[in-house]
C-alpha positions, 0 to 999 in steps of 0.5 A: 326449621332452622332459622336463616341466621342459623343456616348461615352460621353453620359450617356448610352455610358459612361456606355457601355465603362466602361463595355467594358473596365471592362470586358477586364481588368477582362479577363486580370486578369484571364490570369495574375493570370494563369501565376503567378501561374507558380511560384509554379513550381519553379524558372526554370519554372517561369523564362522561362515563364517570359522570353518568355513573356518579349521577345515577341516584341509585349509586349510594344504594349500590355502594352500600350493597357492595360494602355489605357483600365485602364486609360479610365476605371478609367477616365470614372468611376470617371467622371460619379460618379462626374456627378451623385453626382452633379445631383442625386445619381445613383449607378455605372452601376447599374440597376433594373433587371427583377424579382430582386430588386437592393440593395447597398452593400459594394462593390458597394458603394466603387467602386470609392475608390477601383478603386483609391486604385488599381491605387496606387497599380498598380504604386507600383506593376509596380515599384516592379516587372517590374522596380525593386527596384534596385535589378534585377538579371539575370537568367543564362538561359536567361532573368531576375531572376524574381522568385528571385526578387519576393521572395525577394520582398515578404520578406518585411512584409509591402509589403506583407500586402499592397499586401494582402490588395490590393488583397482584394480590387481587389476582392471587386471591381470585386465582384460588377464590373463584374456583373455591367459591364455585366448589362451595356452591356445589359446582364441583362436578368434573364436567364443570370444573374442567371449564370453571377452574381454568376460566376462573384463573384466566379471568383472574389474570386478565382483571389484575393485569388490566388494572396494572396496565392502567396504572403503569400507562398513567404513570409512564405514558399518559401524564396529566392531560387537561 
């Protein structure tokens, strides 16, 4: 019997692992954007949400799990891409579906580039909103004044531009990645794909658009509120 390591080292196993971690990260983004939209309710609501989240004793474990998913997803995808390039050109987790003809799109052909961009974005994002840039504020009711920190961060037009571009990259990555992940897991029956593919694309746009709206609103409309 093949070992678990051997199974996930095979071509099929690698695609399955990429699909699983991709869907898990996609679900995390859904939760993340839902929480971030609380910022529109004002500093009290947003800081209460942030304090509740950060005071959870399981948060460090959750962050390590998310990091492991991200590292495995990036590592396996890049490795598969390099192996395919040295052997034969095979699109990222792409198969022909019954009744459909696979075709390359901008999103599908830039998955590696968008993934590496998002890795760089994640480092900047964590520094800006998790560790801060040396300007952390305390919220009188308890915890950090993350609302003020976010508003100040997005007063920098370069940060806003970088964030908006990165969210466009997120949308592009999800546009192809969500459907590709489901196909890698075998959910490629026509009866399913007719719903999964368009739903994945719509949600990809909503996630990216939601983050972009937050950044632009913080820069142009909100300003710094105490």
